[in-house]
ROTIBA-289202 format. One line per 8 residues: for each residue x, y, z of C-alpha. Coordinates in nm, 4 decimals, always signed. Example, Ala and Ser with C-alpha at 12.3 -4.5 7.8 and 13.67 -1.06 7.14 Angstrom:
2
+1.2300/-0.4500/+0.7800; +1.3670/-0.1060/+0.7140
// end
This chain:
58
-0.4660/+0.9081/-0.1052; -0.3183/+0.9341/-0.4498; -0.2482/+0.6179/-0.6443; +0.0914/+0.7505/-0.7500; +0.2018/+0.7206/-0.3868; +0.1464/+0.3451/-0.4129; +0.3916/+0.2982/-0.7000; +0.6944/+0.1148/-0.5620
+1.0346/+0.2792/-0.5764; +1.3415/+0.1157/-0.7288; +1.4625/+0.0286/-0.3790; +1.1280/-0.1316/-0.2954; +1.1359/-0.3380/-0.6161; +1.4881/-0.4559/-0.5354; +1.3817/-0.5525/-0.1839; +1.0801/-0.7427/-0.3180
+1.2955/-0.9346/-0.5645; +1.5434/-1.0267/-0.2920; +1.2658/-1.1397/-0.0566; +1.1050/-1.3483/-0.3298; +1.4366/-1.5097/-0.4230; +1.5302/-1.5862/-0.0636; +1.1843/-1.6870/+0.0581; +1.1811/-2.0013/+0.2606
+0.8906/-1.9727/+0.4971; +0.7256/-1.6505/+0.3805; +0.4613/-1.6958/+0.1140; +0.4645/-1.4865/-0.2006; +0.1200/-1.3395/-0.1263; +0.2351/-1.2283/+0.2190; +0.5410/-1.0535/+0.0749; +0.3307/-0.8562/-0.1755
+0.0630/-0.7747/+0.0848; +0.3264/-0.6465/+0.3263; +0.4803/-0.4303/+0.0547; +0.1436/-0.2796/-0.0369; +0.0637/-0.2149/+0.3322; +0.4002/-0.0429/+0.3754; +0.3483/+0.1872/+0.0754; -0.0037/+0.2782/+0.1946
+0.1303/+0.3548/+0.5409; +0.4074/+0.5731/+0.3994; +0.1596/+0.7629/+0.1807; -0.0709/+0.8250/+0.4778; +0.2245/+0.9431/+0.6863; +0.3299/+1.1839/+0.4116; -0.0214/+1.3283/+0.3893; -0.0389/+1.3712/+0.7664
+0.3020/+1.5392/+0.7642; +0.1975/+1.7945/+0.5030; -0.1338/+1.8624/+0.6761; +0.0403/+1.9188/+1.0068; +0.2899/+2.1544/+0.8486; +0.0134/+2.3267/+0.6487; +0.1903/+2.2695/+0.3186; +0.0197/+2.1992/-0.0061
-0.0123/+1.8297/-0.0787; +0.1757/+1.6968/-0.3766
// end
């Protein structure tokens, strides 16, 4: 998996900021861990998609 796939998008950064500002019960570490898990999952899904379609990976 390429590290560039783990760079958050503008939308992800906005969502993180909103979650951190509005956090009541969720801890800051949990919010960041969830975001990292989500980006890893999306990167793995993209790789699987390209492999299935037999395209070159980006």
